N, C-alpha and C positions, 0 to 999 in steps of 0.2 A: 712727753712730744716725738719726736721724731729726729733723727741723730745726719741721713743725709738725705740729700732728696735728688733722682733722676730727671730728669728730662730728658728717655731715649725718641732717637726723631723716625723710626722706625721698628716694625713689627719684627723682626727678626733681633732684632736687640732690647728689646723689652723682654721676649722671650731668655734671651742670658741672661738674664736678669736676675728672670726670678728663677730659669738655671740651676746661678752662681747661689741664692740666698736664701731659696725655701724661706720659710716659718718662720725669715729673720724681715724677711720685707714683706707693704702690701700694693694690691695692684691701687692705684687714682687715679678718679674720671672726674666725678664732676664731685664728690664728694660732700657729698652735703651730707650724710648720716657719716661716712669715714670718723671727720673733725669732729661733730660733738662726742666720738664716742674717744677722740683720744685726748680732747682735755676734758673727760670727764671722769679718764681710766680705764673706760670699759673695753679697751681694745689696749692694746699698748704696742711698738713696732721701732724697729730700729729704722726701718729704711725702709722709704717710697719710692714712688716708682710708677707716673706722674705720665699719662696715654695721649696725655692732653692734643702733642704736637704731630704725634704721626699721620701724618694726611691720611683721607678717602678714608677714614673706619666713623662716623658722621656718614654715611649713604643713606639710606631712603630704596631701597626700589624695590619693582614689582615685574615680574618675570615669570609670564604666567597667572596659574590660580595660589606662587605667592609670595607673598612677604620678606624679606629679608633687611636687618637690621644691625649697623654696626654696631660696636660697640661703643661709642662715643655718641646715640643719637639721643637726642634731651628729651624731654615730655613737649615744650612747647616749640619742638621740629615736627613733629608729631601731632600733633591739632594743631601745627600749618599746613598737615601732605593733606590737602583734595584726594587724593587714593587711596590713602588709609582710611578716613571721614567716611568714601563711599564703599571700601569694601574692609572696612576690618575696623565700623563704628565704635565695636567695645570699649577699646583699646585707646582709642582716641579722647571717648566718653569719660575713662579712668583717670586719663591724663591732664588732664584738667580740669580734674579737681584734686592736683597732687596740692600739694601745695603752696604756692600763690605764685606769678611770676617771675622774680628772680630769680625761686627754688625752678622753676622750674625751664632756666634760665642757665642752671647745671649741671639739675641732677638728670644721671641718666638712662632708658627704660635696663640697660646690661648691670646694674649700679644699684636698683630696687628689686633685680633676682640674688641678685648674689646677697645679698641684705636678707633673702630668708623670711624677714617678720611675716603669719602668720594675717598678719595685720594693710600686708602692704597693697596698694590699687591694681599695681599694672597686670599679679601675677594673674590675678582673680580672672581675669578676661580672654591671654596669652593661658591660662591653664582651661580655660570653653575651650577656647577655637582648636586645639593639637596644636599648641604649637612645641617649636623643641629647641633645643641651644647647641652648639656646635662648640664645644673648645680645644685647642691645642694645645701642647704643650710640643717640645725643641727636638724632646725626643722619639714622641708616641705620638704625631705629627696629629691628628685632626678623629673628631669622636662628639658624635652628633647621639643626645640624652633627655629619652621623652620626659614632659616634667616628670608624670612620675617616678623614673629612673633618681631627676635630677635631684630633687630634694626631699631629705633620709629624718623632718624634722625639726624644731624650734632655731630659727639659724643656725643651717647642719643646710651643706650640698653634696653632693659626692663630687667639684670642681679639684679636685691637686695642687698642691705646691705649687708643682709648674706648669697650671696653663692657665691662660687666657680664652675669656668669654668671648670669642674675635665674632662670633653672629645667631643673631636670635631668626629664628625663620617662620612664620607665620603662613599656616588656610588659611584666604582669599574667602570668601562669607559669597559662595553661592547665588546662582541668579536669585537661589525660594529661599535664600536663607535674608532669615532679620537677625539681630543680635542687638542687644542691651547692656546699660551694666551700671547701675543703685548705689551709691552709698547712704549710711545714713551714720551717717559723726556731733560730736555735742556742740560745733559749731559749719558756718557754715560754709566757708575758708580757711584752708591753713589747719585742719586736725582732719589726726588718725581715722581710722575705723571704725566703730563700730563694730559694726558688723555692711558687707555688704556682697552683692551677687554680679553675676555676668550669664547673660543665660543667653540662646539661640536655638533661633526655633526654623526651620526647613519644611516650608508646606508647596505643595504643587496651587504651580497659575503661576509664577510670579512670586510679588514682594508686598502683599498687600493680601497676610492670611482673611480675614473677619473669620469671626466666627465660624458657620462653616469648614470654613478649607480643614484638611486630616493634615494633623502634625506626624511628617515620614519622620522624622528626625528627630531630638532637643537633645543640647548639652547645658549646661547646671552646673558652677562654679559656687564655692562658696569662701568667701573672711571673716581672720576675725572669728572663724569662730574653733579651731580645731589648732591644732597642734602644727598645721601645716597645713593650704588649702586646703579644700577638697571637695570635689564633684557628689553630689548630688545624683548618682548611677537610679538606687529607683526611681525616683519621680522620674528622672529623663524614662525612664523602661515603660511606666503609667506611660508619658503621655506619645509616642507612637504608637499609631494609629486613632485620635481622638482626634475631636475640632479644642479651643481651645475657648468653650463653655464656663461660663462660671461654673460651676462644680465638678469638670475634670481642673481651675485653673486651681478650686481650692486643698481635694486636696492632692493633684502637687505642692503646692506648698504644703501641706501635713510632710509628705514625705520628703521634700530634701527639708521638713528644721528635723527631722531624724535626721536626718545623713549628719547636723551637727553636736556636736561635743565640747560647745566652750568652757569656760570659765566664768570665775569674779573675778572684775579690777575696779580701780579707783574709776572706766570710760562706765561699768555698767553691771550689770549679774545674771548671772548664768541665764536663769529662766527668759529676766528682756532681750534677753540675746538671740534666744531658739522665737522665741516670741516674733522679732522681728524679719528672722529669715524670711516669718511664713507671711510677713506684711511685705517686705520683698520681691523678692519670688513673682508673687500676685501678681504686685503695679508691673515688672519687667515682663511677667507672659498677657502685661493685658496691653502691658503699650505694643510685647512686637502684634498680637493678636490685630490693631489698631488702628497700627499705621503708624503710633509716635511719640516712638525710639529718638527720633530728634526736635521734636516741637519748642525747647528750649536751646540746642543750638545755635548760638552766638554765630553768628553772617559771619562778622568779621572779627574773634577771639583779643583782642587786645594782650600785646605778649611781652610788646617792653623792649626791644631789641633796634631802636628804631630807626633805621635806611638801612641792615648786615644783611636781611634775609635772615639770623637768628646762624649765623655761625664764626666761628671762631678762623681766624684766618692758623691756615698751620704757618711755621717757621724751623728754618734749617738750623739743625742743629751738630755739632757735631760728633760719632760716633760713645764719644768719652765724656756727653759732657755729664756735668753733674754740680755741680750750686757749690759744695763744700770745695770743691776748686782752689776756685778762688773767692770764694765767701765775698761777687760782689754781685748786686740788681739792681743790671741799670732796666730803664721806664720810662717813658716821657706822659709827666703829672700833670694834665690841666698845658696838655699845649709846652711845656719846658720838662726839659733831658733833668732828670733826678738816678741818684745812686745811691743804691742802700748796701751797709756795710754791715760785717754781722749779722742778722737780722735774721737767722737759721731758724729756724720750727716758731716761725711770728706767722699769725693771720694777716694779708691786706690791709687788714680795719689793725691794728696794732700796730703798721711799720706806719700808717699813713699823720696816727697821729700821733705816734711816739718818735718815731724818724722824721718825720717829713715835718712836724708841728702845726699838720695840716685836721685843728678839731674843729671845726664843722661835721666832719663823717662822727654820729653821736656812737656808743657803745650803749644800748640802750637794754638786750634783753641776753645778750653775747648766744643764741644757740639759733636762730634764726627764722622769728617765732615773733617780728618786732619791727625789723627794716628799720629801722634810722640809721643802720649804718651798707646800705643802697648809695653804688655809686656805679660809671660805668666803666665799661671792661671791655675798649674792645668794642665801640660800645652801646652796647647789651648788659641789661643791669643785672648787677647781680651785690647776696649781701656781705659784704670788704671781711663779714665776721666771718662766713664761708671758707674763704680761698685762701687757698698756703698762698704769703706773700711769694714766692718761689715761682709758683705760677703767674706770675707778673710780669718778668722776667720779659724783657721785647716787646711789650707792652704797652696802648697806650693805656692812662690812665685818664679818667677825670671826676674830680668832684664840686661836692654843691663852691667852694670858690670858685671853678674854673666854667662859673655856670655865667657868668658875670661877664665876657669875653664881647667888645676888647674891657679892659682893665675899665673901670670902673661905673661902664655899661648895666645897669642893673638887666635879670635876662627878664622878658615881655609877662613871667609869671609869677615870677620876684614881686614886678610891681604889680598885677593882681589879685598874691594874697595878701603886699598892705592894705589894695582897697577896700580887701572885701573881707577886711580885719580875719581871715584864717588862721594869723598866731595868734594860738592863746596863751601856753606856760614855752611855747616852742621846741622841745623841747627833740618831741621824732619833729620838725619841720623842714630837716636837711634832704632826709629819706620821704617825703609826700613834693617836695621842690625834686627830685628827682627820677623818682619816677613820672614824673606828674611835665616834667618836661624832654623824657627820653618818649614818651605817649603823644606828644604834641609834635614831631620828629615823626610820628609812626607811619600817626593817623594823623592826618591838621585837623579835623572836625570830628572829634572822637561826638561819640554821641553817652546823655550821662552814662547809659550800661556799664561799657565802654569805659567810660576812666573809673566808673565801681567798679571792676576789672583789676584794673591794671592800681588798680588802692587795697587791693586781700586782702596783701605783703605788710601791709602799714600801721601801722598803733596810734592811733590818736587815741590817747589815758584823759582829755579830757574831753571827745569827745567835737570835736565840731568836727564834725564831715560834713557838714546841710555847705559850711563857708566854705572847705577845701578843695570840695564839684567847684565850686562857684566858682572859683576863682580863674580852677580849670578854662573852663567854656568859657571864660570872659577873656582870660591871656588866646588864648582859641583866635577868636572874633577880633584883638588886638592885633594877631601878629598880621590877620588881612591886609592894616591900614596900610 
């Protein structure tokens, strides 16, 4: 794992650390990919430089016809942005299909881009919308790169050792443009793409083209079917000047498949991926023709950030703050001050269990798949197994033991779990309680769909979901009494 952990308080400090340590260090923001890579030995680093305490890097700004995303903007922040949903819908829809709420609360768009997997979901819509990244070096200043300049192969980018990705710039869809994103995976949530497709079309006369309106410009990007995301340029050119009739859609879908060069792996055979490119491209174009791309978009998505607004509070740090120096992490756990010593290179999950004896938080998969380690970090639901313990310094953490406040008084959801028989083997129960209680703070009367959205990151191996969902519904009613 890592040997030293820096928490700079300014962008200048972060750039200075990069300039000093170069390849010996790695930037961490959400860490949902990086922590797994380090634990699996897929990546090695001596130093982590955490950007999460630098203020104003999590801003979403719309200026004129451009969307600007800071490097700490999370997937759930994009989902919650009305401006992004209205004028950059392919990105919003892709963000909604990444992982689960606890992942989306930490994972950043910038991190997804830098990881550079051809199956990463947000790269595809951004490439289809002609986005660009802005990189910053202490020595050379800023430079802006288009995606075809930035991506150089599987998990390879043009980012230099001393550079930070400081901004993502996205041209917004115009008044006569529509766009969407579709994903095929092996399950409905918490799954990497087998194939994904993003498409936009520009038609005169408004945002509902219909089958007779002529496409003046189209953009189609394909994910998980080549060493990088690719544009289906022949299909784009073919669509120009034509209506979105069934015959045109069928030909465009065939041309899109020709742009793919998939491999066979554990998720799918190459021939299947090629066929699914045709299917998803056709579905996307039909949705855009019929104006149905937002038909399944949730009115109020469940995000599991209680009443925080989804932003972690910045904290003041000295310019040379480094956890190795004093090797003490101070935080508040379940309302009480706590200190952790000699816990370098541990996850928050490990520190809670091994150093504070709070074993209610369970270790299930240890890779962000099961939700058993769900805790609240400054009020936001996260997965303890993917949070470096150093990140929790100065923060408020709540575990399942802290739901009973005041001491000994069960949370309404705990009582509802007992009454509804929602506990079977019990191993997953703490994670479900933490997700469900957070949801009830965020949405006092969640619908069944919102409850299911909230639990997409929590696995029950006993398949007891019906009773768990009912317990949340019952708890919402109890809390009104």
